[in-house]
C-alpha positions in Angstrom: 11.5 17.2 -32.7 12.0 20.2 -30.9 10.6 18.7 -27.5 13.2 15.8 -28.4 16.0 18.2 -28.4 14.8 20.2 -25.4 14.7 17.0 -23.4 18.1 15.9 -24.4 19.6 19.6 -23.4 17.9 19.0 -20.1 19.1 15.7 -19.2 22.8 17.1 -20.5 22.5 20.1 -18.3 21.9 18.5 -14.8 24.2 15.5 -14.0 22.0 14.7 -11.2 19.6 13.1 -13.6 22.0 10.4 -14.1 20.7 9.3 -10.1 17.0 10.2 -10.9 14.3 7.8 -9.7 11.6 7.1 -12.0 9.2 9.9 -10.5 11.7 12.6 -11.2 12.2 11.3 -15.1 8.2 10.9 -15.3 8.0 14.5 -14.5 10.9 15.3 -16.7 9.4 13.4 -19.8 5.7 14.2 -19.2 5.5 16.3 -22.3 7.5 13.9 -24.4 5.9 12.0 -27.1 4.8 8.3 -25.9 5.9 6.8 -29.0 9.5 8.0 -28.5 9.3 7.1 -24.9 8.4 3.4 -25.6 11.0 3.4 -28.5 13.9 4.4 -26.2 12.6 2.0 -23.4 12.4 -0.9 -25.8 15.7 0.0 -27.9 13.7 -0.1 -31.0 16.0 1.5 -33.4 13.8 1.7 -36.3 11.0 3.4 -34.5 13.6 6.0 -33.1 14.9 6.6 -36.7 11.2 6.8 -37.9 10.4 9.5 -35.0 13.4 11.4 -35.5 13.7 11.5 -39.0 17.5 10.1 -39.0 19.1 7.5 -40.6 22.0 5.2 -38.8 23.8 4.1 -42.2 25.9 7.0 -42.6 29.4 7.0 -43.5 32.0 9.4 -43.1 35.1 8.9 -45.4 38.1 11.0 -46.1 40.2 10.3 -49.1 43.8 11.5 -49.0 45.2 13.4 -51.9 47.4 11.6 -54.2 51.0 12.2 -53.8 53.0 13.6 -56.6 55.2 10.8 -58.1 58.9 11.1 -56.8 62.0 10.2 -58.7 63.4 7.0 -57.3 66.2 7.3 -55.0 69.9 6.4 -56.2 71.2 2.9 -55.8 73.5 3.8 -52.8 70.3 5.5 -50.9 68.7 2.0 -51.4 71.5 0.0 -50.3 71.3 2.2 -46.6 68.1 1.1 -46.4 68.5 -2.6 -46.4 69.6 -4.9 -43.5 72.8 -6.9 -44.4 73.1 -10.4 -42.7 76.3 -11.9 -42.5 76.6 -15.8 -41.8 79.1 -16.5 -39.5 80.4 -20.0 -39.0 
């Protein structure tokens, strides 16, 4: 796995790899596991998960804390919040 991480580091360090040709990329990935290369090229997510020991179904959820119950506002405060319509005509 450390070879995979070092490959990703090398790709991230140099923006010129975005425009690299096949020869340059071949040199870059020469010490990378061929199964990993095949999985990346074919887009095989399950193979990548197996090789990297990762899972794709990870969920992060945040639950807000319960707010304490507040006393209900007085009637005059409730009336201010309402919209009053007047029918003309």
